[in-house]
C-alpha positions, 0 to 999 in steps of 0.5 A: 619817129627817129627825131623823137627819139633823139629830142627825147634823149637831148630832154633827158640828157638836160634832165640828167645834167640838173639831177647830177647839179642837184646832187652836188649843191645838195651835199656833194660839194665838198666831196667832189672838190676833193674828189676832184683834186685827188682823182684827175687822170690825165684825159679828164683831169679834174672833171673826172669825179664829175664825170663819173657822177655824171654816168652814175645818175644817168645810169640810174635814172634811165634803169630806174625809168624804164623798169617802173615805167617802160619810158624815161620823162624825154620818152614820155614827152614824146609818146614813145615807149621801150618795151621788150622786143619778144613780150611787148611788157617795160623791159626787166632789170636785166634788159633795162641795164643791158641797154643803158649800160652802152650809154654809161660807157660812152658817157665816160669818155674823155670830153662831154662834147665827145661823149655826148655826140656819141651819145646821140650818133649811137641813138640815131642808128636806128633808121639802119634797122627793120625794126627801127632799132637801134644798137642798144635796142639789139642788145638789150632785145628792146625796141621803142614804139610810139604810143598815144597815152590818151588813146590806152585810157580810153574815155575819163570816167563820169564823174559824181561832183556832188557826191565828191563835194560832200565827202572831200569838201568844197572843190575850190575857193569860189566854191567854199565862198559861195557854198556851192559845193553841195549843189553841183 
């Protein structure tokens, strides 16, 4: 499961990178340029504003998904979810913030490569715990578990396609052309 956790984190980091770029391109480009000119502390230089924006987007992304669904899109892709270690439910806001805070601090470290490597190492600390909890999980009182969404949802309900077609119209263009919508 550790490899799945690392891959899920990589998927989330790439997603966050594209979300950050979208935020910059959709309206913050002039502000980012001005902020980069004004705010350029020594270790980061002109990358300081972009680093802070990336950390903010990443924190909002992670906390919002953990509170709403108990998993980020990367964790969903690899059938993982984050639960409260005592209740088994998705983490509450405080737990999600405590779980995400170490990553936020590490993302603000100078040098994007160094920060990314440290973030991956923090997540990879899970094999050294009996319950496979990373350092950030222990801080937040959470745990990452494997699940199969298909088994949880149960078998799909049978659907009366003819009734749906009568109520909502044809299912496809072919049904519309052949007027088969009501004869299924």
